[in-house]
N, C-alpha and C positions, 0 to 999 in steps of 0.2 A: 377593577381599576384601583391600583395602589397609590395614585397620585392624591396627596392630600388626606389620606386616611389617618395620618397620625395627629392631625390637628384636632383640637377640642372645639365643639360648637360654642358660638358666643352665648352669653346669658340672654334670657328673654328681656324685652323692653321693660325698664323700670328696675330690673335686678342688677346685680354687680358681683363680679368676681375679683377678689383681691389676693394677690400673691405677695407674701411677706417673706423677705430674705434678711436676716439680720445675725448679729453676734453679740455675745456678752464680752465686751472688750476688756474692761479692766476694773479693779476696785481701788478706791483712793481713800486714803485718810483713816483707815482701820488700825487700831492699836495692836491687834494680834497678828501673828504669823500663820502660815499654812492655811490659807483661805480657799474656800470653794463656794459655789453659788448653787442653790436649788432654785429652779425657776418653773413656772407654770402659767398657762394661759387660762383666761376666764372669757367665755363668750356670752354676751347678753342675749336677750330674747330677740329673734329674728336673724341670728348669726348661726352658721353651721360650718363644719369641715367637709370638704368634698371628698377627701381621701382619708383613709383610715391612718392617721398619723398620731404619734404620742403628743399629748398635750402638755407634757412636762419633761424636765430634763435636769441633768447634773453636770457641772463643769468639773474639770480636772482640779486637783490641788495645786496651788501656786504659792511660791514663796514671796515674801514681801521685800522689795528693794527700796533703800532710801535714796530719793532724788530731790532736786530742787523744789519740786512741786509737793513733796511730802512722801509718805510711804505708799507705794504702788505695787499691786499684785496684777500681773497680765494673765488674761485667760484666752481671749480670741476664740471663744467657743461659738461655732455657727449654729443657727436654727433655721428651719424653713417650713412653711405650711401654706396651704391655699384655702382661703375663706370664702364664703358666699353669703350674701344676704338677699332676701327676696322682696324687699321694699325699697322704693326710690325715695321715700320721705323719711327724714331723720327722726321725726317724732313717732313713727310707727315701729321703730326698732328700739331696743333697750340700751342705746348708747353705743360706744365703741368698744371693741376688744381690749383687754388689759393684760399686761404682763407683770406677773408678781414675782419679786425676787426675794430670796432669803439667804443671807450670807452667814456662813458659819466657819469656825476655825477648829484646828486639831492641835492640841498642846503636846508637850513632850511625853505625857502619860497616855496619849491617844484618847483623851477625853474631848468630846465635840461640844463646843460652846456656841450659843447663838451670838451673832455680832450685829444683825440688823435686819429690818423688814423694809420693803419698799414696793412701789408698783409704778407702771408706766402705761398710760393710755396710748394706744397705737395712733400715730398721726393720721388725719383724715385725708391729706393730699399726697399724690404719688411723688416719688423722688427719694433722694438720700437724705436721711435725718440722723442726727447724733444727739442723744439726750443724756443728761446727768440725773440719775435717779438718787434722791436724798434718802437715807435710811434712818431708822430709829429702832430701839429695842425697849421692851418693858422694864420698869424699874420698880423695886419693892418700896414699901413705906419707911423702911429704916436701913441701917447699915448692915443688917444681917444678910441681906441679899448680896451686897458687895463681897462680904466675907466668904459666903458660900461660893460665889462666882470664882473667887481667887483661889481658895483652897480646895474645893471639892469639884468645881465645874459646873454645878447646876445653876440654871438661870430661869427666870419666868419666861414663858412662851405662849403663843397664841394657839388656841385650839383650831382656829381657822385663819389662814393667811389672808383671806379676803377681808378680814376685820381692818386691815390698813386702809381700805377704801369704804365699803359698805358690807356689813356682816351678811352671810348667806341667809340667816334666819330673819332678817329685816324685811318688812313689806312696806312699800311706799305707795300702796294702792290708795287713791283719793278718798274712798269710802271708809277707810280705816283711820281713826285718829291717833296715829302713831307718830312718835317724835324720836328721831335718831339723835341720842345724846351720848357723848363720850367723856362728859365732865367727871373728873375724879380718877381717870385712867392715867397713871403716871408713866412717863416715857423719858428716855435720855436719848439725845442725837448721837448719831454714829457716823460712819463714813458715807461714801457715795459709790455708786456703780455706773460706769459709763456703758451705754447701749447704742449700738449703730444699727439702723433699720433702713431697708430699701423697700419701698411700697410700689407695686405695679398693679394698676387697675384695668379692668376690661368691662366696658358697658356698650350698649347699643345707642346709636344716635336717635334723637327725638324729632319727628316731623309732624306737621300739620297740613291740612289741605285748605287752601284759601284761594278763591277766584279760579277754581279748576286748574290750579298750579300748585305743585308742592314746593313750598318755601321752607328754608331753614328756620327753625325757631331760635330766636336770639336768647337763648337760655343757657346758663351754665349748669353743669351737673350739680348734684346735691351737695357735693363738698366744695363748690366755689371755683372750680378750675375747668375751663373748656376741654371737651374731649379731643383726642387726636383726629377723630373722624370729622368733627366739625372744622377743625383747622384745615384739613384737606379740602373740604367743600369750599371754603373761603378761597383757597388758592385756585381751584378750578373755576369758580365764579369770576374771579379777577382776570384770569387768562381768557375766558370767553368774552368778557366785555372789551378787552384790548384787541382781540381778533376781530370783533365786529366793527370797531372803530376803524381798524386798518382797511377792512373791506369797503367801508363807506367812503373813506378818503380815496381809495383806489378807483372806485366807480365815479366819483365826482371829478377827479382829475383826468379822466380819459379824454383825449382830444376828439374833435368831430362833433361835439354836441354844442349847438348854437354857435359854432365857429370860434369859440374860446374856451378857456379852462377857468373853472371857479377857484377862488381863493378860500382855503379852509382856515379859519382862526385856530391858532394853537393854544390850548388851555394849559 
């Protein structure tokens, strides 16, 4: 039987499948020309990728155009992946997946320079989202770094791009008396990157047994939005109530019972 064989089984109760469709739209406000973006995804504890996909990518090189909104470089570079988490409780997973961006430029001597770092936490609710990622770059303690950047092209860089949020070697376990501090780390603000993300979620509805009847649980999913299955159950339940009311009215208004017809008040 080939009918329905191409469909993927829904996740187990409490789990969730998240489809991410997005694009690196454009870069705004950078002082350099010939921009491109390195991007990568970081999955916290409890998240995994269902298919073997590349967790990083690179946009094409784009020239900057002067507009009323400032200097803009368009990319419209798409990305797509399917994520999965195995827990229905937000506190049991290590947060939300994050998108890290690294903006670079190429000058007339083909020297690659860093322009800015930034990150975006993927939105928890399904739908279309547009976010502006503010970026920054490390700055040296004196003007030597600026001169080196202008004449030679060398700039201070991060060994781990995740330092823009939390370094990979940092442990936040409650049993360890560790404190994350970035005091003394010098940075300078740079431009911004516009990212568009479309989120599609797939979950199983939750039911409980009460008084030998299965009743819908008046709960939202863990991200605060009712599932589509629960909305469909609401529509079916409303239709059933209306149909029972019409049947009751028809039975009551049938002639021949006690020689007269009863009047049904309208609500």
